[in-house]
PyMOL Python script that loads the backbone (N, CA, C, O; Angstrom):
from pymol import cmd

cmd.read_pdbstr("""\
ATOM      1  N   MET A   1       0.809  -1.198   0.000  1.00  0.00           N
ATOM      2  CA  MET A   1       0.000   0.000   0.000  1.00  0.00           C
ATOM      3  C   MET A   1       0.857   1.269   0.000  1.00  0.00           C
ATOM      4  O   MET A   1       0.428   2.305  -0.506  1.00  0.00           O
ATOM      5  N   LEU A   2       2.038   1.192   0.553  1.00  0.00           N
ATOM      6  CA  LEU A   2       2.879   2.379   0.637  1.00  0.00           C
ATOM      7  C   LEU A   2       3.262   2.936  -0.743  1.00  0.00           C
ATOM      8  O   LEU A   2       3.126   4.141  -0.952  1.00  0.00           O
ATOM      9  N   PRO A   3       3.729   2.124  -1.682  1.00  0.00           N
ATOM     10  CA  PRO A   3       4.115   2.708  -2.977  1.00  0.00           C
ATOM     11  C   PRO A   3       2.993   3.470  -3.688  1.00  0.00           C
ATOM     12  O   PRO A   3       3.250   4.562  -4.196  1.00  0.00           O
ATOM     13  N   PRO A   4       1.754   2.945  -3.751  1.00  0.00           N
ATOM     14  CA  PRO A   4       0.706   3.735  -4.412  1.00  0.00           C
ATOM     15  C   PRO A   4       0.392   5.045  -3.673  1.00  0.00           C
ATOM     16  O   PRO A   4       0.130   6.069  -4.305  1.00  0.00           O
ATOM     17  N   LEU A   5       0.420   5.007  -2.351  1.00  0.00           N
ATOM     18  CA  LEU A   5       0.156   6.216  -1.575  1.00  0.00           C
ATOM     19  C   LEU A   5       1.250   7.250  -1.807  1.00  0.00           C
ATOM     20  O   LEU A   5       0.965   8.431  -2.007  1.00  0.00           O
ATOM     21  N   LEU A   6       2.497   6.804  -1.778  1.00  0.00           N
ATOM     22  CA  LEU A   6       3.607   7.722  -2.047  1.00  0.00           C
ATOM     23  C   LEU A   6       3.505   8.298  -3.449  1.00  0.00           C
ATOM     24  O   LEU A   6       3.730   9.490  -3.660  1.00  0.00           O
ATOM     25  N   GLY A   7       3.165   7.444  -4.403  1.00  0.00           N
ATOM     26  CA  GLY A   7       3.023   7.913  -5.778  1.00  0.00           C
ATOM     27  C   GLY A   7       1.978   9.004  -5.890  1.00  0.00           C
ATOM     28  O   GLY A   7       2.196  10.017  -6.553  1.00  0.00           O
ATOM     29  N   LEU A   8       0.842   8.797  -5.241  1.00  0.00           N
ATOM     30  CA  LEU A   8      -0.229   9.797  -5.266  1.00  0.00           C
ATOM     31  C   LEU A   8       0.222  11.106  -4.619  1.00  0.00           C
ATOM     32  O   LEU A   8       0.039  12.180  -5.191  1.00  0.00           O
ATOM     33  N   LEU A   9       0.808  11.013  -3.431  1.00  0.00           N
ATOM     34  CA  LEU A   9       1.236  12.225  -2.727  1.00  0.00           C
ATOM     35  C   LEU A   9       2.317  12.975  -3.500  1.00  0.00           C
ATOM     36  O   LEU A   9       2.293  14.204  -3.575  1.00  0.00           O
ATOM     37  N   LEU A  10       3.254  12.240  -4.069  1.00  0.00           N
ATOM     38  CA  LEU A  10       4.339  12.890  -4.797  1.00  0.00           C
ATOM     39  C   LEU A  10       3.867  13.445  -6.139  1.00  0.00           C
ATOM     40  O   LEU A  10       4.366  14.477  -6.587  1.00  0.00           O
ATOM     41  N   ASP A  11       2.918  12.776  -6.782  1.00  0.00           N
ATOM     42  CA  ASP A  11       2.343  13.335  -8.013  1.00  0.00           C
ATOM     43  C   ASP A  11       1.623  14.644  -7.712  1.00  0.00           C
ATOM     44  O   ASP A  11       1.740  15.614  -8.461  1.00  0.00           O
ATOM     45  N   CYS A  12       0.886  14.663  -6.618  1.00  0.00           N
ATOM     46  CA  CYS A  12       0.175  15.887  -6.222  1.00  0.00           C
ATOM     47  C   CYS A  12       1.161  17.000  -5.862  1.00  0.00           C
ATOM     48  O   CYS A  12       0.882  18.177  -6.089  1.00  0.00           O
ATOM     49  N   ALA A  13       2.306  16.627  -5.306  1.00  0.00           N
ATOM     50  CA  ALA A  13       3.308  17.623  -4.901  1.00  0.00           C
ATOM     51  C   ALA A  13       3.942  18.312  -6.107  1.00  0.00           C
ATOM     52  O   ALA A  13       4.579  19.354  -5.952  1.00  0.00           O
ATOM     53  N   LYS A  14       3.781  17.756  -7.289  1.00  0.00           N
ATOM     54  CA  LYS A  14       4.354  18.353  -8.497  1.00  0.00           C
ATOM     55  C   LYS A  14       3.347  19.190  -9.278  1.00  0.00           C
ATOM     56  O   LYS A  14       3.674  19.707 -10.346  1.00  0.00           O
ATOM     57  N   LYS A  15       2.144  19.331  -8.767  1.00  0.00           N
ATOM     58  CA  LYS A  15       1.114  20.110  -9.447  1.00  0.00           C
ATOM     59  C   LYS A  15       1.418  21.602  -9.361  1.00  0.00           C
ATOM     60  O   LYS A  15       2.261  22.033  -8.573  1.00  0.00           O
ATOM     61  N   THR A  16       0.728  22.374 -10.172  1.00  0.00           N
ATOM     62  CA  THR A  16       0.941  23.826 -10.157  1.00  0.00           C
ATOM     63  C   THR A  16       0.076  24.524  -9.118  1.00  0.00           C
ATOM     64  O   THR A  16       0.373  25.651  -8.724  1.00  0.00           O
ATOM     65  N   ASP A  17      -0.985  23.872  -8.671  1.00  0.00           N
ATOM     66  CA  ASP A  17      -1.868  24.446  -7.655  1.00  0.00           C
ATOM     67  C   ASP A  17      -1.190  24.350  -6.287  1.00  0.00           C
ATOM     68  O   ASP A  17      -1.002  23.252  -5.762  1.00  0.00           O
ATOM     69  N   GLN A  18      -0.833  25.473  -5.722  1.00  0.00           N
ATOM     70  CA  GLN A  18      -0.090  25.486  -4.463  1.00  0.00           C
ATOM     71  C   GLN A  18      -0.877  24.893  -3.298  1.00  0.00           C
ATOM     72  O   GLN A  18      -0.280  24.392  -2.346  1.00  0.00           O
ATOM     73  N   THR A  19      -2.191  24.941  -3.358  1.00  0.00           N
ATOM     74  CA  THR A  19      -3.006  24.327  -2.305  1.00  0.00           C
ATOM     75  C   THR A  19      -2.843  22.819  -2.339  1.00  0.00           C
ATOM     76  O   THR A  19      -2.675  22.181  -1.300  1.00  0.00           O
ATOM     77  N   VAL A  20      -2.893  22.249  -3.535  1.00  0.00           N
ATOM     78  CA  VAL A  20      -2.725  20.800  -3.690  1.00  0.00           C
ATOM     79  C   VAL A  20      -1.319  20.386  -3.248  1.00  0.00           C
ATOM     80  O   VAL A  20      -1.152  19.374  -2.568  1.00  0.00           O
ATOM     81  N   VAL A  21      -0.325  21.161  -3.633  1.00  0.00           N
ATOM     82  CA  VAL A  21       1.062  20.874  -3.251  1.00  0.00           C
ATOM     83  C   VAL A  21       1.205  20.909  -1.732  1.00  0.00           C
ATOM     84  O   VAL A  21       1.802  20.008  -1.142  1.00  0.00           O
ATOM     85  N   SER A  22       0.670  21.928  -1.112  1.00  0.00           N
ATOM     86  CA  SER A  22       0.774  22.078   0.338  1.00  0.00           C
ATOM     87  C   SER A  22       0.091  20.923   1.071  1.00  0.00           C
ATOM     88  O   SER A  22       0.639  20.383   2.032  1.00  0.00           O
ATOM     89  N   ILE A  23      -1.095  20.553   0.621  1.00  0.00           N
ATOM     90  CA  ILE A  23      -1.820  19.460   1.266  1.00  0.00           C
ATOM     91  C   ILE A  23      -1.066  18.140   1.106  1.00  0.00           C
ATOM     92  O   ILE A  23      -0.950  17.371   2.061  1.00  0.00           O
ATOM     93  N   SER A  24      -0.561  17.879  -0.084  1.00  0.00           N
ATOM     94  CA  SER A  24       0.122  16.607  -0.312  1.00  0.00           C
ATOM     95  C   SER A  24       1.425  16.516   0.476  1.00  0.00           C
ATOM     96  O   SER A  24       1.730  15.463   1.036  1.00  0.00           O
ATOM     97  N   LEU A  25       2.192  17.592   0.527  1.00  0.00           N
ATOM     98  CA  LEU A  25       3.440  17.554   1.299  1.00  0.00           C
ATOM     99  C   LEU A  25       3.156  17.489   2.793  1.00  0.00           C
ATOM    100  O   LEU A  25       3.887  16.837   3.539  1.00  0.00           O
ATOM    101  N   GLY A  26       2.094  18.164   3.234  1.00  0.00           N
ATOM    102  CA  GLY A  26       1.688  18.064   4.630  1.00  0.00           C
ATOM    103  C   GLY A  26       1.292  16.645   4.997  1.00  0.00           C
ATOM    104  O   GLY A  26       1.623  16.158   6.078  1.00  0.00           O
ATOM    105  N   ALA A  27       0.574  15.980   4.082  1.00  0.00           N
ATOM    106  CA  ALA A  27       0.184  14.584   4.318  1.00  0.00           C
ATOM    107  C   ALA A  27       1.403  13.673   4.348  1.00  0.00           C
ATOM    108  O   ALA A  27       1.462  12.743   5.153  1.00  0.00           O
ATOM    109  N   LEU A  28       2.378  13.930   3.477  1.00  0.00           N
ATOM    110  CA  LEU A  28       3.601  13.126   3.465  1.00  0.00           C
ATOM    111  C   LEU A  28       4.375  13.297   4.768  1.00  0.00           C
ATOM    112  O   LEU A  28       4.848  12.317   5.344  1.00  0.00           O
ATOM    113  N   VAL A  29       4.502  14.520   5.228  1.00  0.00           N
ATOM    114  CA  VAL A  29       5.187  14.785   6.499  1.00  0.00           C
ATOM    115  C   VAL A  29       4.439  14.109   7.650  1.00  0.00           C
ATOM    116  O   VAL A  29       5.055  13.500   8.524  1.00  0.00           O
ATOM    117  N   HIS A  30       3.123  14.219   7.645  1.00  0.00           N
ATOM    118  CA  HIS A  30       2.317  13.601   8.704  1.00  0.00           C
ATOM    119  C   HIS A  30       2.492  12.080   8.692  1.00  0.00           C
ATOM    120  O   HIS A  30       2.638  11.457   9.744  1.00  0.00           O
ATOM    121  N   LEU A  31       2.476  11.495   7.504  1.00  0.00           N
ATOM    122  CA  LEU A  31       2.684  10.051   7.379  1.00  0.00           C
ATOM    123  C   LEU A  31       4.017   9.637   7.995  1.00  0.00           C
ATOM    124  O   LEU A  31       4.085   8.638   8.711  1.00  0.00           O
ATOM    125  N   ILE A  32       5.058  10.385   7.727  1.00  0.00           N
ATOM    126  CA  ILE A  32       6.384  10.068   8.255  1.00  0.00           C
ATOM    127  C   ILE A  32       6.424  10.286   9.767  1.00  0.00           C
ATOM    128  O   ILE A  32       6.957   9.454  10.501  1.00  0.00           O
ATOM    129  N   GLU A  33       5.859  11.405  10.234  1.00  0.00           N
ATOM    130  CA  GLU A  33       5.883  11.699  11.667  1.00  0.00           C
ATOM    131  C   GLU A  33       5.094  10.679  12.482  1.00  0.00           C
ATOM    132  O   GLU A  33       5.553  10.228  13.532  1.00  0.00           O
ATOM    133  N   VAL A  34       3.918  10.321  12.002  1.00  0.00           N
ATOM    134  CA  VAL A  34       3.028   9.453  12.770  1.00  0.00           C
ATOM    135  C   VAL A  34       3.339   7.979  12.562  1.00  0.00           C
ATOM    136  O   VAL A  34       3.299   7.191  13.507  1.00  0.00           O
ATOM    137  N   GLY A  35       3.646   7.607  11.329  1.00  0.00           N
ATOM    138  CA  GLY A  35       3.834   6.189  11.042  1.00  0.00           C
ATOM    139  C   GLY A  35       5.249   5.768  10.772  1.00  0.00           C
ATOM    140  O   GLY A  35       5.528   4.578  10.628  1.00  0.00           O
ATOM    141  N   GLY A  36       6.156   6.727  10.701  1.00  0.00           N
ATOM    142  CA  GLY A  36       7.544   6.421  10.349  1.00  0.00           C
ATOM    143  C   GLY A  36       8.210   5.401  11.251  1.00  0.00           C
ATOM    144  O   GLY A  36       9.041   4.613  10.801  1.00  0.00           O
ATOM    145  N   HIS A  37       7.848   5.415  12.517  1.00  0.00           N
ATOM    146  CA  HIS A  37       8.466   4.466  13.451  1.00  0.00           C
ATOM    147  C   HIS A  37       8.051   3.029  13.155  1.00  0.00           C
ATOM    148  O   HIS A  37       8.690   2.089  13.630  1.00  0.00           O
ATOM    149  N   GLN A  38       6.989   2.850  12.377  1.00  0.00           N
ATOM    150  CA  GLN A  38       6.532   1.517  12.015  1.00  0.00           C
ATOM    151  C   GLN A  38       7.080   1.066  10.659  1.00  0.00           C
ATOM    152  O   GLN A  38       6.884  -0.082  10.260  1.00  0.00           O
ATOM    153  N   PHE A  39       7.759   1.957   9.960  1.00  0.00           N
ATOM    154  CA  PHE A  39       8.301   1.609   8.652  1.00  0.00           C
ATOM    155  C   PHE A  39       9.430   0.604   8.798  1.00  0.00           C
ATOM    156  O   PHE A  39      10.257   0.704   9.705  1.00  0.00           O
ATOM    157  N   SER A  40       9.451  -0.345   7.914  1.00  0.00           N
ATOM    158  CA  SER A  40      10.566  -1.283   7.836  1.00  0.00           C
ATOM    159  C   SER A  40      11.673  -0.620   7.010  1.00  0.00           C
ATOM    160  O   SER A  40      11.475   0.445   6.426  1.00  0.00           O
ATOM    161  N   ALA A  41      12.818  -1.258   6.973  1.00  0.00           N
ATOM    162  CA  ALA A  41      13.913  -0.743   6.144  1.00  0.00           C
ATOM    163  C   ALA A  41      13.468  -0.682   4.685  1.00  0.00           C
ATOM    164  O   ALA A  41      13.825   0.249   3.962  1.00  0.00           O
ATOM    165  N   SER A  42      12.703  -1.656   4.262  1.00  0.00           N
ATOM    166  CA  SER A  42      12.187  -1.685   2.892  1.00  0.00           C
ATOM    167  C   SER A  42      11.230  -0.520   2.636  1.00  0.00           C
ATOM    168  O   SER A  42      11.251   0.078   1.560  1.00  0.00           O
ATOM    169  N   ASP A  43      10.390  -0.198   3.628  1.00  0.00           N
ATOM    170  CA  ASP A  43       9.472   0.940   3.497  1.00  0.00           C
ATOM    171  C   ASP A  43      10.252   2.240   3.332  1.00  0.00           C
ATOM    172  O   ASP A  43       9.902   3.080   2.503  1.00  0.00           O
ATOM    173  N   TRP A  44      11.312   2.404   4.126  1.00  0.00           N
ATOM    174  CA  TRP A  44      12.122   3.616   4.025  1.00  0.00           C
ATOM    175  C   TRP A  44      12.805   3.687   2.662  1.00  0.00           C
ATOM    176  O   TRP A  44      12.892   4.760   2.065  1.00  0.00           O
ATOM    177  N   ASP A  45      13.288   2.548   2.170  1.00  0.00           N
ATOM    178  CA  ASP A  45      13.889   2.519   0.836  1.00  0.00           C
ATOM    179  C   ASP A  45      12.872   2.951  -0.219  1.00  0.00           C
ATOM    180  O   ASP A  45      13.185   3.731  -1.119  1.00  0.00           O
ATOM    181  N   THR A  46      11.649   2.430  -0.093  1.00  0.00           N
ATOM    182  CA  THR A  46      10.586   2.787  -1.033  1.00  0.00           C
ATOM    183  C   THR A  46      10.301   4.276  -0.975  1.00  0.00           C
ATOM    184  O   THR A  46      10.176   4.926  -2.013  1.00  0.00           O
ATOM    185  N   LEU A  47      10.200   4.820   0.222  1.00  0.00           N
ATOM    186  CA  LEU A  47       9.927   6.240   0.395  1.00  0.00           C
ATOM    187  C   LEU A  47      11.017   7.094  -0.244  1.00  0.00           C
ATOM    188  O   LEU A  47      10.726   8.001  -1.024  1.00  0.00           O
ATOM    189  N   LEU A  48      12.261   6.803   0.089  1.00  0.00           N
ATOM    190  CA  LEU A  48      13.372   7.612  -0.414  1.00  0.00           C
ATOM    191  C   LEU A  48      13.540   7.477  -1.921  1.00  0.00           C
ATOM    192  O   LEU A  48      13.823   8.462  -2.603  1.00  0.00           O
ATOM    193  N   LYS A  49      13.370   6.272  -2.445  1.00  0.00           N
ATOM    194  CA  LYS A  49      13.463   6.079  -3.896  1.00  0.00           C
ATOM    195  C   LYS A  49      12.336   6.816  -4.608  1.00  0.00           C
ATOM    196  O   LYS A  49      12.546   7.390  -5.677  1.00  0.00           O
ATOM    197  N   SER A  50      11.146   6.803  -4.024  1.00  0.00           N
ATOM    198  CA  SER A  50      10.019   7.507  -4.635  1.00  0.00           C
ATOM    199  C   SER A  50      10.274   9.003  -4.694  1.00  0.00           C
ATOM    200  O   SER A  50      10.014   9.647  -5.710  1.00  0.00           O
ATOM    201  N   ILE A  51      10.779   9.544  -3.611  1.00  0.00           N
ATOM    202  CA  ILE A  51      11.078  10.978  -3.574  1.00  0.00           C
ATOM    203  C   ILE A  51      12.164  11.302  -4.592  1.00  0.00           C
ATOM    204  O   ILE A  51      12.054  12.278  -5.334  1.00  0.00           O
ATOM    205  N   ARG A  52      13.200  10.494  -4.626  1.00  0.00           N
ATOM    206  CA  ARG A  52      14.300  10.734  -5.553  1.00  0.00           C
ATOM    207  C   ARG A  52      13.821  10.662  -7.001  1.00  0.00           C
ATOM    208  O   ARG A  52      14.171  11.520  -7.811  1.00  0.00           O
ATOM    209  N   CYS A  53      13.033   9.659  -7.328  1.00  0.00           N
ATOM    210  CA  CYS A  53      12.546   9.485  -8.703  1.00  0.00           C
ATOM    211  C   CYS A  53      11.638  10.620  -9.132  1.00  0.00           C
ATOM    212  O   CYS A  53      11.702  11.069 -10.276  1.00  0.00           O
ATOM    213  N   LYS A  54      10.800  11.086  -8.233  1.00  0.00           N
ATOM    214  CA  LYS A  54       9.837  12.123  -8.585  1.00  0.00           C
ATOM    215  C   LYS A  54      10.453  13.509  -8.645  1.00  0.00           C
ATOM    216  O   LYS A  54      10.033  14.338  -9.452  1.00  0.00           O
ATOM    217  N   PHE A  55      11.446  13.775  -7.799  1.00  0.00           N
ATOM    218  CA  PHE A  55      11.940  15.136  -7.681  1.00  0.00           C
ATOM    219  C   PHE A  55      13.316  15.378  -8.274  1.00  0.00           C
ATOM    220  O   PHE A  55      13.742  16.530  -8.354  1.00  0.00           O
ATOM    221  N   CYS A  56      14.030  14.343  -8.693  1.00  0.00           N
ATOM    222  CA  CYS A  56      15.348  14.569  -9.288  1.00  0.00           C
ATOM    223  C   CYS A  56      15.301  15.517 -10.480  1.00  0.00           C
ATOM    224  O   CYS A  56      16.130  16.423 -10.559  1.00  0.00           O
ATOM    225  N   PRO A  57      14.362  15.345 -11.414  1.00  0.00           N
ATOM    226  CA  PRO A  57      14.330  16.303 -12.538  1.00  0.00           C
ATOM    227  C   PRO A  57      14.088  17.735 -12.076  1.00  0.00           C
ATOM    228  O   PRO A  57      14.654  18.666 -12.649  1.00  0.00           O
ATOM    229  N   ILE A  58      13.267  17.930 -11.061  1.00  0.00           N
ATOM    230  CA  ILE A  58      12.998  19.276 -10.549  1.00  0.00           C
ATOM    231  C   ILE A  58      14.267  19.856  -9.938  1.00  0.00           C
ATOM    232  O   ILE A  58      14.612  21.011 -10.189  1.00  0.00           O
ATOM    233  N   PHE A  59      14.970  19.044  -9.124  1.00  0.00           N
ATOM    234  CA  PHE A  59      16.186  19.533  -8.491  1.00  0.00           C
ATOM    235  C   PHE A  59      17.254  19.838  -9.523  1.00  0.00           C
ATOM    236  O   PHE A  59      17.956  20.842  -9.402  1.00  0.00           O
ATOM    237  N   ARG A  60      17.390  19.000 -10.528  1.00  0.00           N
ATOM    238  CA  ARG A  60      18.389  19.247 -11.577  1.00  0.00           C
ATOM    239  C   ARG A  60      18.086  20.557 -12.290  1.00  0.00           C
ATOM    240  O   ARG A  60      18.993  21.356 -12.522  1.00  0.00           O
ATOM    241  N   THR A  61      16.832  20.788 -12.638  1.00  0.00           N
ATOM    242  CA  THR A  61      16.442  22.017 -13.314  1.00  0.00           C
ATOM    243  C   THR A  61      16.703  23.222 -12.413  1.00  0.00           C
ATOM    244  O   THR A  61      17.210  24.244 -12.874  1.00  0.00           O
ATOM    245  N   SER A  62      16.358  23.106 -11.135  1.00  0.00           N
ATOM    246  CA  SER A  62      16.579  24.214 -10.203  1.00  0.00           C
ATOM    247  C   SER A  62      18.053  24.531 -10.072  1.00  0.00           C
ATOM    248  O   SER A  62      18.442  25.698 -10.019  1.00  0.00           O
ATOM    249  N   ILE A  63      18.877  23.491 -10.019  1.00  0.00           N
ATOM    250  CA  ILE A  63      20.325  23.692  -9.896  1.00  0.00           C
ATOM    251  C   ILE A  63      20.868  24.366 -11.148  1.00  0.00           C
ATOM    252  O   ILE A  63      21.687  25.281 -11.060  1.00  0.00           O
ATOM    253  N   LEU A  64      20.410  23.914 -12.318  1.00  0.00           N
ATOM    254  CA  LEU A  64      20.882  24.529 -13.559  1.00  0.00           C
ATOM    255  C   LEU A  64      20.467  25.990 -13.631  1.00  0.00           C
ATOM    256  O   LEU A  64      21.278  26.837 -14.006  1.00  0.00           O
ATOM    257  N   VAL A  65      19.242  26.301 -13.286  1.00  0.00           N
ATOM    258  CA  VAL A  65      18.784  27.691 -13.318  1.00  0.00           C
ATOM    259  C   VAL A  65      19.582  28.520 -12.323  1.00  0.00           C
ATOM    260  O   VAL A  65      19.968  29.649 -12.623  1.00  0.00           O
ATOM    261  N   TYR A  66      19.832  27.960 -11.130  1.00  0.00           N
ATOM    262  CA  TYR A  66      20.588  28.678 -10.115  1.00  0.00           C
ATOM    263  C   TYR A  66      22.005  28.964 -10.583  1.00  0.00           C
ATOM    264  O   TYR A  66      22.540  30.041 -10.316  1.00  0.00           O
ATOM    265  N   GLN A  67      22.623  28.004 -11.282  1.00  0.00           N
ATOM    266  CA  GLN A  67      23.999  28.171 -11.739  1.00  0.00           C
ATOM    267  C   GLN A  67      24.107  29.206 -12.854  1.00  0.00           C
ATOM    268  O   GLN A  67      25.150  29.838 -13.019  1.00  0.00           O
ATOM    269  N   LEU A  68      23.024  29.379 -13.624  1.00  0.00           N
ATOM    270  CA  LEU A  68      23.057  30.350 -14.717  1.00  0.00           C
ATOM    271  C   LEU A  68      22.966  31.729 -14.128  1.00  0.00           C
ATOM    272  O   LEU A  68      22.975  32.716 -14.864  1.00  0.00           O
TER     273      LEU A  68
END
""", "prot")
cmd.dss("prot")
cmd.show_as("cartoon", "prot")
cmd.util.cbc("prot")
cmd.orient("prot")
């Protein structure tokens, strides 16, 4: 269940509507704060890989723009 939930939250975090972004990131933080202690090592790997996969292009673009 974790991968589909992460996918949904991270997809919403990439939207242009700041309300949707704020709600999705707030839900992700809440999930980690409240349930993180129950995550297995595999769950943490899934979480971190999902974040990396979804946001690497954004970070690369931000870094390139910043360097210019």
